[in-house]
C-alpha angles and dihedrals in degrees: 000000000000127000091248091057092051094050097082091050091053090047090055094057093043091057110268090219122175123232126281096270094056099045110134123232101207136035092251093053090045092054092047092049090048091054090053092050109109090222092061092042089056090052092050090051092051091049090070090075089063096064093066090063094048125095128215092285092058092244121159111255126223116257122212091216116072113222102217093185093061093043090054093059121106100240093179089063091047088051090056092047091051092052092044091055091051093047091049091052091048092050094047094046092071108081093190092066129070106247092214095055093039094053092045090052093051093044093050090056092043099088124077094227095058115122106249094176096070112119115241114254117248136189094239120105112251116234112248121229116262097236099051118147120234095236090054094049115108127180113254109206111213092218095046114104123212117248114274122252116267109261140148108282120235111256113198091194094055115113112261119245125251115287114258090238091068092061095055129082118233091244097041117152130210131209126191123192139135142228113014087345131199134287110296109262097022100097107041115181101171137024129195135038098274097046094047094045092050092054092044092050092048091053094047091047091053093049094046093048090050093049095045105036104034116087114249093007126134139170128218127189125202115217116257122261133193110250101173128024115184134155096262103033145012125215122210127187136195137164131227111204118197117194126198106183107295093351124087135179127193125212116197119210121198121186124187115204126202110234098181107072118336108032090216134128114276100171133031123191121190111191118189118208089005122189122254089247089067090078111069116233094212136023112267117242121227114270114236121235134212115248120214136172120247128221091268093050095256119131117250130185131218130180121249109259124200097181131087119260116260093242095052093040093051097045098035089214116174113222126211094292133061128192116203123184108220124185092253099041147315123296125204110196129182110225108196128158141302092072123200091206117051108254121211120224093236134022128214117246116277115250135199120197134183107201107173134023132182138160123207127194100019123143110268093209092067133064115239132205129187115206124199117200123182116198089342090284114073105062124183121179121199122194114216125218128194116253110206094195094054094032095225142080119277134168121267120282091253092061112110101176135269126279126190126189105215125214094180134018097209092089138086138232114234116208115193131182119213128192121208112199130147091001091302126121111208129180109229099184146330130222123195118208114191111216091218089066093057116093116241104232139126101219131061109022123229115263114211123192124187107198125199136170100290103356144038140199120224130192141163114231127187127195119193119183122153093189095053092042092053091046093052093046091048092050092047092049091051092049091051089050091050091049088064088068096031107035095177092065113096125206119249127241130223096220113107117248094208129027121243117261121263119231111215121195112226127202135189095237118087109226131160089237093050095072095088111154103187102181114170147344118234133181123223 
């Protein structure tokens, strides 16, 4: 791409403002003038090339050519400019407020270093301390107002910012959730530039009216930061915090920018009552890609993938190699035909189930929770209740067991015990159960017992995997066939020779319940 072709895009992000005689006076006139600007018309014409790379879901496709000019842009600054334009529109849309005071109020709370703990000034006379010296006494006029906070004054002759419409892609999507939220792009509530912009303006108008009109209210915006930087898009995040006295609510804003052709916003996520982890602590670095040569000799780029392909994950087909974790090492075996055990074309998905759970010897004064975590992602917490008839802790009557659909067998199941006492949740200990150490059988199930000093946790776990069972049977049949020629070679067993180590959480406080000595995990 030549330097002349990149010039209009750079002009867009610098402002692209007309001269003094054509400066608009309202947001509607400003948007109309922006559409007539030849710079923006050139961008709309170039956006047509993006639709050929989109699928039916209007997702941005991956381009084999990296646009270095778009990757060099500061998208966190563009994120701030986009929010400033929306906040300005929301402040100027209220005719009852003075635009100069409203914009100065929003701008003074715009920086992260602003002092949000300053008490709001009132017209009441503040009570003086009792032991005040005469030389330190100064007359406090009831009608005298304190000096205003230093802020950037409102300049009516300043050039207006870019209209919010110019930041959005024609096929932009919007997602609205709350709390920790969902994966970006999974809960779409609006599609298209007009629909997304209407919802965004309504939310900004509500926040600005609350911060300006309500007594003792204020709004603070954290500057945007880059959270994800890939070859085809960049994600930026910021937080708007609205305070009403002692109450505060945080709104997270996530913007996904296209870095292939347009440099515009393709996804907007509004997250109400977002968690503190929504805002990245540090700026994300670009993720490297793997370069490969295509059939025509041209270089193509593809992202690094750590997940199984959909075809192999759905069919669970074992290729020519098999990796088995034995107690004394790892074995890589080539399984090529002819097979001694008939091999099916497809295998059913592997499944891990926990059928029963009980805890004996725990303190009845505390509340106990057992947490199962598979591959540090799928987390299930079970609250235990004391059963007087059985004299130990069991799950609630509505509990029907835990079932996991496994995509890979080279992982482990983490079992953790938590104690809740005096409004404090404390991890007592964690046991890791590798799935490769579990026998693959249908009956009976494996009974695991985690002993400690005065208590133990028992559970029944069941692993069903047709692919692993066939692999083990095929390897065992081939070893038996090889023993016919080499009689001194003994077949190997799948039972572990040594139990996995137990990780115990230690704490500084000495409590009778803290002396958990989880030692080993055995199978019977």
